[in-house]
Every structure is written in structure tokens, then in C-alpha cells.
C-alpha positions as CSV (number, residue, x, y, z in Angstrom):
1,M,-38.2,-40.4,-67.0
2,P,-36.1,-37.7,-65.4
3,I,-35.0,-38.3,-61.8
4,A,-36.5,-35.9,-59.3
5,L,-33.7,-34.6,-57.1
6,P,-34.2,-32.9,-53.8
7,L,-34.1,-29.1,-53.6
8,V,-30.7,-27.7,-52.7
9,H,-30.6,-25.3,-49.7
10,V,-28.2,-22.4,-50.5
11,L,-26.6,-20.3,-47.8
12,P,-27.3,-16.6,-48.4
13,H,-24.5,-14.7,-50.0
14,G,-24.2,-12.2,-47.1
15,E,-23.8,-15.0,-44.5
16,A,-21.4,-16.9,-46.7
17,A,-19.2,-13.8,-47.1
18,T,-19.2,-13.2,-43.3
19,Y,-18.3,-16.8,-42.4
20,A,-15.6,-16.9,-45.1
21,E,-14.0,-13.8,-43.5
22,W,-14.0,-15.5,-40.1
23,F,-12.5,-18.7,-41.5
24,A,-9.9,-16.9,-43.5
25,C,-8.8,-15.0,-40.5
26,L,-8.2,-18.3,-38.7
27,A,-6.2,-19.8,-41.6
28,E,-3.1,-18.7,-39.8
29,P,-1.9,-21.0,-37.0
30,V,-0.5,-18.2,-34.9
31,R,-3.9,-16.5,-34.8
32,V,-5.5,-19.8,-33.8
33,R,-3.1,-20.1,-30.9
34,L,-3.6,-16.5,-30.0
35,L,-7.4,-16.8,-30.0
36,H,-7.1,-19.9,-27.8
37,A,-4.8,-18.2,-25.4
38,V,-7.1,-15.2,-25.1
39,A,-10.2,-17.3,-24.8
40,T,-8.8,-19.3,-21.9
41,S,-7.8,-16.1,-20.0
42,P,-11.1,-15.2,-18.4
43,K,-10.0,-11.8,-17.2
44,G,-8.0,-10.9,-20.3
45,T,-4.3,-10.8,-20.8
46,T,-1.7,-8.4,-22.3
47,V,0.2,-8.3,-25.5
48,G,3.4,-8.8,-23.6
49,A,2.1,-12.0,-21.9
50,L,0.9,-13.4,-25.2
51,T,4.3,-12.6,-26.8
52,A,6.1,-14.5,-24.1
53,V,3.8,-17.5,-24.2
54,L,3.8,-17.9,-28.0
55,G,7.5,-17.1,-28.4
56,T,6.8,-14.6,-31.1
57,S,8.1,-11.1,-31.5
58,Q,5.8,-8.3,-30.1
59,S,5.3,-6.8,-33.5
60,T,4.2,-10.2,-34.9
61,T,1.8,-10.7,-31.9
62,S,0.3,-7.2,-32.4
63,H,-0.1,-7.8,-36.1
64,H,-2.1,-11.0,-35.7
65,L,-4.1,-9.5,-32.7
66,R,-5.2,-6.6,-34.9
67,K,-6.4,-9.1,-37.5
68,L,-8.4,-11.0,-34.9
69,A,-9.8,-7.7,-33.6
70,D,-10.8,-6.6,-37.1
71,V,-13.2,-9.5,-37.5
72,G,-14.5,-9.3,-33.9
73,F,-12.8,-12.3,-32.3
74,V,-11.0,-10.2,-29.7
75,R,-11.2,-6.8,-28.1
76,L,-8.3,-4.5,-27.4
77,R,-8.2,-1.7,-24.9
78,R,-5.5,0.4,-23.4
79,E,-4.7,0.5,-19.7
80,G,-1.8,2.9,-19.1
81,T,1.0,1.6,-21.3
82,A,-0.4,-1.9,-21.7
83,T,-2.8,-3.2,-24.2
84,I,-5.3,-5.6,-22.6
85,V,-6.8,-8.3,-24.8
86,T,-10.1,-10.0,-24.1
87,V,-12.1,-12.4,-26.1
88,N,-15.4,-11.2,-27.6
89,E,-17.8,-13.5,-25.9
90,A,-20.2,-13.4,-28.8
91,C,-17.7,-15.2,-31.0
92,C,-17.8,-18.2,-28.6
93,A,-21.3,-18.9,-29.8
94,G,-21.0,-17.2,-33.2
95,L,-18.1,-19.4,-34.5
96,P,-19.8,-22.8,-33.7
97,H,-23.1,-21.3,-35.3
98,A,-21.1,-20.5,-38.4
99,A,-19.8,-24.0,-38.7
100,D,-23.3,-25.5,-38.2
101,A,-24.7,-23.2,-40.8
102,V,-22.1,-24.1,-43.4
103,M,-22.5,-27.8,-42.7
104,G,-26.2,-27.6,-43.1
105,L,-27.1,-28.4,-39.5
106,L,-29.3,-25.3,-39.2
107,A,-31.3,-26.1,-42.3
108,P,-35.1,-26.7,-41.8
109,H,-35.8,-29.9,-39.9
110,P,-38.7,-32.3,-40.5
111,C,-41.8,-31.9,-38.3
112,C,-42.0,-35.5,-37.4
113,P,-41.4,-39.0,-38.8
114,D,-43.2,-39.9,-42.0
115,D,-44.3,-43.4,-43.2
116,V,-45.8,-44.2,-39.8
117,P,-47.1,-47.7,-39.9
118,G,-50.9,-48.1,-40.3
119,D,-51.1,-51.1,-37.9
120,V,-49.8,-49.2,-34.9
121,T,-52.2,-47.1,-32.8
122,V,-50.9,-44.6,-30.3
123,R,-53.1,-43.5,-27.5
124,A,-52.9,-42.0,-24.0
125,L,-51.5,-44.2,-21.2
126,E,-54.3,-45.7,-19.1
127,P,-54.1,-47.2,-15.6
128,G,-54.2,-50.7,-17.0
129,D,-51.1,-50.1,-19.1
130,W,-48.6,-49.7,-16.3
131,S,-47.5,-53.3,-16.1
132,A,-46.7,-53.4,-19.8
133,V,-45.0,-50.1,-19.7
134,R,-42.7,-51.2,-16.8
135,R,-42.0,-54.5,-18.6
136,I,-40.9,-52.7,-21.7
137,Y,-38.8,-50.4,-19.6
138,G,-37.1,-53.4,-18.2
139,E,-36.4,-54.7,-21.7
140,G,-34.7,-51.5,-22.5
141,I,-32.5,-51.7,-19.4
142,A,-31.5,-55.2,-20.4
143,T,-30.0,-53.9,-23.7
144,G,-27.5,-51.8,-21.8
145,L,-27.9,-49.0,-24.3
146,A,-31.2,-47.4,-23.3
147,T,-30.7,-45.9,-19.9
148,F,-28.4,-45.6,-16.9
149,E,-31.1,-47.0,-14.7
150,T,-30.4,-50.5,-13.4
151,T,-33.8,-51.3,-12.1
152,V,-37.2,-50.3,-13.3
153,P,-38.7,-47.3,-11.5
154,S,-41.9,-47.9,-9.6
155,R,-45.2,-46.9,-11.0
156,A,-45.5,-44.2,-8.4
157,T,-42.1,-42.8,-9.3
158,L,-42.9,-42.6,-13.0
159,D,-46.4,-41.3,-12.4
160,A,-45.0,-38.4,-10.3
161,K,-42.3,-37.7,-12.8
162,W,-44.1,-37.7,-16.2
163,L,-46.3,-34.8,-17.5
164,P,-49.9,-36.0,-17.3
165,G,-50.8,-35.0,-20.9
166,H,-47.6,-36.4,-22.5
167,R,-47.5,-40.1,-21.7
168,W,-48.4,-42.4,-24.6
169,V,-48.5,-46.1,-25.5
170,A,-48.4,-47.8,-28.8
171,E,-50.7,-50.7,-29.5
172,A,-50.4,-53.4,-32.2
173,E,-52.8,-56.3,-32.4
174,G,-54.3,-55.3,-29.1
175,E,-51.0,-55.4,-27.3
176,V,-49.0,-52.5,-25.8
177,V,-45.7,-52.6,-27.6
178,G,-44.1,-49.3,-26.7
179,W,-44.4,-46.1,-24.9
180,T,-43.1,-42.5,-24.8
181,A,-43.3,-39.9,-22.1
182,A,-42.1,-36.4,-21.3
183,A,-40.9,-35.0,-18.0
184,P,-40.3,-31.4,-17.0
185,T,-36.6,-30.5,-16.8
186,S,-37.1,-27.9,-14.1
187,T,-39.7,-26.5,-11.7
188,R,-38.8,-22.9,-12.6
189,D,-41.5,-21.0,-14.6
190,C,-39.0,-19.9,-17.2
191,Y,-38.5,-23.6,-18.2
192,A,-42.1,-24.5,-18.2
193,G,-42.0,-25.4,-21.9
194,V,-38.9,-27.6,-21.8
195,A,-39.3,-31.3,-21.3
196,E,-37.1,-34.4,-21.4
197,T,-38.4,-37.3,-23.4
198,S,-38.0,-41.1,-23.4
199,V,-39.1,-43.7,-26.0
200,Y,-39.1,-47.4,-25.4
201,V,-40.2,-50.2,-27.8
202,A,-40.8,-53.9,-26.9
203,G,-38.0,-56.2,-28.0
204,T,-40.5,-58.2,-30.1
205,H,-41.5,-55.1,-32.1
206,R,-38.3,-53.2,-32.7
207,G,-37.7,-52.2,-36.4
208,R,-41.4,-52.3,-37.2
209,G,-42.1,-48.5,-37.0
210,V,-43.4,-48.4,-33.5
211,G,-40.8,-45.8,-32.5
212,K,-41.8,-43.7,-35.5
213,A,-45.5,-43.8,-34.5
214,L,-44.6,-42.9,-30.9
215,L,-42.3,-40.0,-31.9
216,H,-45.0,-38.7,-34.3
217,K,-47.5,-38.4,-31.4
218,Q,-44.9,-37.1,-29.0
219,V,-43.8,-34.1,-31.0
220,T,-47.1,-33.2,-32.5
221,A,-48.7,-33.3,-29.0
222,A,-45.9,-31.2,-27.6
223,D,-46.2,-28.6,-30.4
224,A,-50.0,-28.4,-29.8
225,D,-49.5,-28.0,-26.1
226,G,-47.0,-25.2,-26.3
227,I,-43.9,-27.1,-25.2
228,W,-41.2,-25.3,-27.0
229,T,-38.2,-27.6,-26.5
230,L,-37.9,-31.3,-26.2
231,Q,-34.6,-32.8,-25.2
232,S,-33.1,-36.2,-24.6
233,S,-29.8,-38.0,-24.0
234,I,-29.0,-41.1,-26.0
235,F,-26.0,-43.5,-25.8
236,T,-23.6,-42.8,-28.6
237,Q,-23.8,-46.5,-29.5
238,N,-27.6,-46.3,-30.0
239,R,-27.4,-45.0,-33.6
240,T,-30.9,-46.3,-34.5
241,S,-32.5,-44.1,-31.8
242,I,-30.4,-41.1,-32.8
243,A,-31.4,-41.4,-36.4
244,L,-35.0,-41.9,-35.4
245,H,-35.0,-38.7,-33.4
246,H,-33.3,-36.8,-36.2
247,R,-36.2,-37.7,-38.4
248,A,-38.6,-36.2,-35.8
249,G,-36.8,-32.8,-36.0
250,Y,-34.3,-33.3,-33.2
251,R,-30.8,-32.0,-33.7
252,T,-27.6,-33.0,-32.0
253,V,-26.4,-30.4,-29.5
254,G,-23.2,-32.2,-28.5
255,I,-21.5,-35.1,-26.9
256,R,-21.4,-35.5,-23.1
257,E,-18.2,-37.4,-22.5
258,R,-18.0,-40.1,-19.8
259,I,-21.2,-38.8,-18.3
260,A,-22.0,-41.9,-16.2
261,Q,-21.3,-45.6,-15.8
262,V,-23.1,-48.8,-16.3
263,D,-21.6,-51.9,-14.7
264,G,-18.3,-50.0,-14.2
265,T,-18.0,-48.9,-17.8
266,W,-18.1,-45.2,-18.7
267,H,-20.4,-44.1,-21.5
268,D,-20.8,-41.0,-23.6
269,T,-24.3,-39.7,-24.5
270,V,-25.5,-37.6,-27.4
271,L,-27.5,-34.6,-26.2
272,I,-30.3,-33.9,-28.7
273,E,-33.1,-31.4,-28.7
274,R,-36.1,-30.3,-30.8
275,R,-37.4,-26.8,-30.9
276,S,-41.0,-26.4,-31.7
277,P,-41.6,-24.5,-35.0
278,T,-44.5,-22.7,-33.3
279,G,-42.7,-21.8,-30.1
């Protein structure tokens, strides 16, 4: 029987040609150094200043700047007898985008986790669930990899923080074994559809698909309710949680280095986000 292989996503020829031109331009170390020098000069700089900093001849500097200008990395303008060089701000976003596109990070993401366990039920949080929710929160704190919180927030604090229609618990065999909730990231109207999410699973039920079931409910409910972006920060060491979120359509935005401490130890976090396909 032939093996069914997954479909291969191919980058369109036009995009590939454009990105190849950008990368080819930066294959020369002098141009990389020039682009860095210009990008870190907020008000621009001159050809003469760049020549002095790099220790190249003015003709060499001008030659490489023209190459950078040809593909749109920098802009050149005359002011009297001087040539002012400024970075093209669009390339600050365009170049990382190109790298993400080539590496497949912009390919279509899954909607939500598949193979959700059949013996786990996810439902809206009810008043009687708060003690279990706070207990599971405490178990997460005890791992040292779930949150920067050192004590479990009060019910009143969580109730005021979480969006009313986006707080869920997972039940297995009649017991609350996990929860997920979303909180607004801002009170400004323009960010009304952006929420920060949390997912916690009881220590006795980790690795049994509870997190999958919670994330499935979390993202489908958010999509249905018009929440266009979900985001979360996860400890870099918590690879299980990062992988689980990727299966729910989240993507890694970046690493926040030494963002906060736990017991005197600095930690990095991975900033992830999920954009609704309907938003």
C-alpha cells in the first residue's frame, strides 16, 4: 500500500524571487554592517560618517549603499553637498516576514487541537467550581513553570479579571480537572477583540488530553464571539504547553528575555498569539 504523504506547501514564485533578491543583497558582510549602522541611527546618517565608522573608502561605501537602496533597504537623499542615508522602516518588518515565510511559519495553522479525548467534558465555569479552579491554579504555581504568581489570586480578583463568557472548566469522571480563561489585554475599544489566555490542568490529569479539550473550547468560542487575537506568555522551559498551543493555531511571536523572576531566578517567556481565521 502506498504511503500517504502530507501536501507540500510551495512558496509562490514571485515571493520567492523577491526574497531571494533581498537575501542576495545581504550576502555581502559590508552591506550587513552598513544596514545595521543605518538602522541604529534613528535620524539618519551621512555617507561620510558611515565611511569613517566602517573604515572603508567612500567609493566602496557608496557602492554598497546603492545596492541596499536598489532593493529598498535604505533611502538616500541629498542635503546640500551631503548624502543622507535613512533606513526604510518597511524593511524592519518586511525582512523578518520574509524569513518567516521561507521557513514556513506563515503557512496555514490548524484551527484547534484534534483527537480531543471523549471522556473529558468542557463546560462553562459555575460558582461551585471556584475552589477546584483555585486549587488547580495552586498546583500550577507549584511547578515553577506555569506563572510568575507566587500565591493563588482570590476568587474576586479572578472573577473581575476574566471575561464572563470565556471561562471554562474540564470535567472527567465528575471531577473538575482543568480550566481555561481569557482576560482582556486593554480597556481601549480598539483592542476589544484581543484577549490573554491561561490554561491549567490538575497534576493528576496531565498528559491525558485535558489541555487539548480546554484549548479546543477556548479557541472555537473565541472565534464564534468575534475575539480576533488570543495571546499568552509561556515559560521557555514549558515545551509541552508551547507545543499544545501550536496545535491550537497559536504561533510564536518572539522571546521575551529575562522578563521576570521567580525566587530570584530570571526567566524568559515565549510570546505566542493566535489570530482568528474569521477576524
